[in-house]
PASEKOL-746171 format. One record per atom (N, C-alpha, C): y, z, x. Coordinates in steps of 0.001 Angstrom, whole numbers, plus 500000, padded with zeros to 6 digits. Atoms other than C-alpha are relative to their C-alpha. Layout:
N
YZX/...
//
This chain:
106
501177500201500538/761456641929783978/499831501057498722/499864499220501203/760787643317780721/498527500164499407/501287499928500532/757252644944779775/500213499756498276/500140500113501213/756016645001776383/500951500898499059/499173498941500752/758084648064775334/501338499451499526/498887500328500293/761056645992775582/501164500712500870/499281499392499079/762872648169778284/499701499268501515/500350500357498672/763414646810781689/499215500879500908/501022499637498976/760854647770784294/499974499720501562/500174500036498630/760335648322787801/498475500035500315/501588500279499723/757025646960789153/499499501262500692/500472498791499339/754839649922790618/499817499398501279/500267500552498641/754228649985794248/498847499127500217/501337501010499621/750864648379794053/500344498479499238/499771501415500618/752077645500791745/500974499421500842/499336500718498912/754787645002794201/499521499671501213/500636500508498926/752603644776796948/498925498967499803/500453501266500402/750563642195795023/500834498851499698/499139501046500184/753389640329794205/500364499492501113/499674500671498433/754459640030797829/498918499011500589/501052500983499457/751030638745798731/499850498685499384/500087501449500636/751008636261796247/501297499077500154/498670500845499760/754645635317796936/499717499278501235/500326500483498814/753325634670800422/498864498850500342/501019501137500209/750742632128799031/498631500488500334/501393499339499714/747434634599799642/499312499447498866/501061500350500903/744545633523797930/499447501309499669/500707498795500622/742626636332795662/499096500679501118/500888499392498799/739915636816798453/500963500578501113/499439499358498719/742527637381801183/500754501154499676/499405498914500677/744584639534798986/498979501418499991/501227498923500096/741254641701798430/499881500574501412/500340499555498826/740693641793801888/500961500872500741/498666499322499466/744426642868802874/500088501677499313/499791498955500686/744347645647800364/498803500838499742/501076499367500108/740774646653800699/499428500252498714/500529499849501409/739845646121797075/499079498667499677/500798501252500252/737504643690795388/500773499045499241/499367501349500598/738521640042794282/500131500292498557/500192499488501470/737618641535790546/501328500751499939/498764499089499848/740444644324791178/501087499227500059/499049500413499807/742769641925792507/500286498986498569/499938500686501397/742205639597789115/500697500880499091/499448499005501220/742611642537786859/501440500392500284/498413499526499946/745995643633788594/500771498765499887/499214501336500226/747252639988788411/500208499878498381/500174499960501454/746207640015784797/500893500851499276/499103498777500604/748081643209783981/501537499487500585/498813499958499744/751111642239785951/500612498712498977/499610500948500924/751114638698783850/500456500495498555/499614499497501478/750801640528780547/501092501024499888/498812498912499917/753151643510781555/501390498976500090/498860500860499715/755829640935782424/500131498469499074/500079501092500793/755044638295779969/500032498412501031/500003501035499230/754177635534782754/498693499296499724/501261501050500278/751946632464782628/499165499653501449/500440500269498679/751092631998786242/500334500533501499/499647499624498631/751124632936789987/501279499673500322/498699500699499391/754302630994790589/501001500819499560/498913498974500747/756305633135788068/499805501193500526/500255498602499255/754999636111789877/500874499885501172/499409499878498737/756243634952793177/501645499860499718/498232499959500238/759800634044791559/500408501180499620/499698498667500496/759937637553789849/500150500648501197/500057499156499008/759143639062793104/501215499712500896/498916500287499455/761778636887794943/501221500552499547/498889499513500445/764396637867792603/500152501673499946/500001498050499831/763503641711792660/500285500239501320/499801499581498816/763743641623796354/501150499353500645/498988500730499372/766691639307796951/501324501095499892/498573499392500050/770390640799797627/500497499716498545/499298500332501546/772665641111794170/500671498834500490/498956501011499913/774743638401795681/498994498752499944/500932501192500001/771740635891796284/499364499775498636/500503499703501299/770089637087793083/501098499364498893/498980500612500794/773400636169791184/500131498534500247/499896501360499542/773750632889793040/498670499163499649/500859500671500244/770102631873792377/499883499951498270/499804500162501535/770549632588788667/501192499322499265/498799500798500518/773880630990788219/499950498616500646/499892501073499635/772882628178790384/499931498592499191/499942501263500744/773576624370789269/498397499629499819/501383500683499934/770012623732790113/499040500680499072/500712499264500825/768696626216787730/500591500110498402/499429500245501151/769979624763784408/499136500517498891/500855499416501135/767028626075782466/499718501641500494/500397498669499712/765950629960782251/498617499904500991/500972500138498921/763655630698785225/498609500044499506/501466499692500479/760653631936783288/499369499176498668/500556500672501351/760472629293780219/499262499028500769/500925501163499562/757660626750780870/500850498547499734/499542501186500217/758924623226781030/498879499209499250/500815500866500910/757300620655778484/499365499166501018/500885500825499278/754437619086780112/499905498514499346/500135501278500580/754039615240779832/498455499581500641/501184500352499707/750709613671780129/499964499147501398/500292500740498808/749580612360783356/500391498485499920/499863501396500095/750708608864783985/500375499229498686/499652500400501328/752390608530780759/501112498759500075/498976500780499924/755007606403782197/499391498699500561/500961501259499981/752027603496782878/499864499485498855/500234500452501118/752062601088780618/498372499122500220/501182500664499904/748393599489779939/500068498708499325/500144501186500402/747740596098779032/498891500023499096/501017500271500953/746083595483775843/499239498795500140/500639501531499699/743530592560775971/500148499413498268/
//
């Protein structure tokens, strides 16, 4: 994870806590209840995490959390896996929904 300064950073304890709850699939209202904070505060924390680490969505937050908490051996295997041919955080190009379906012109 590299914040805007360009240096590798470690998430703060609160960021790590939010990342863990996001990785567990919790919704903002459940995270807010768990941490005894408002949903607006949860959204603010999530926005800060995404900006700080240049992420685009909650799934990427969960991936980063998994990589941060994995053992070095598992982390290396995940990053070097044959199933991970593209960089983990690079968005894949999207294709229009049903673009493979041909329409019949009249």
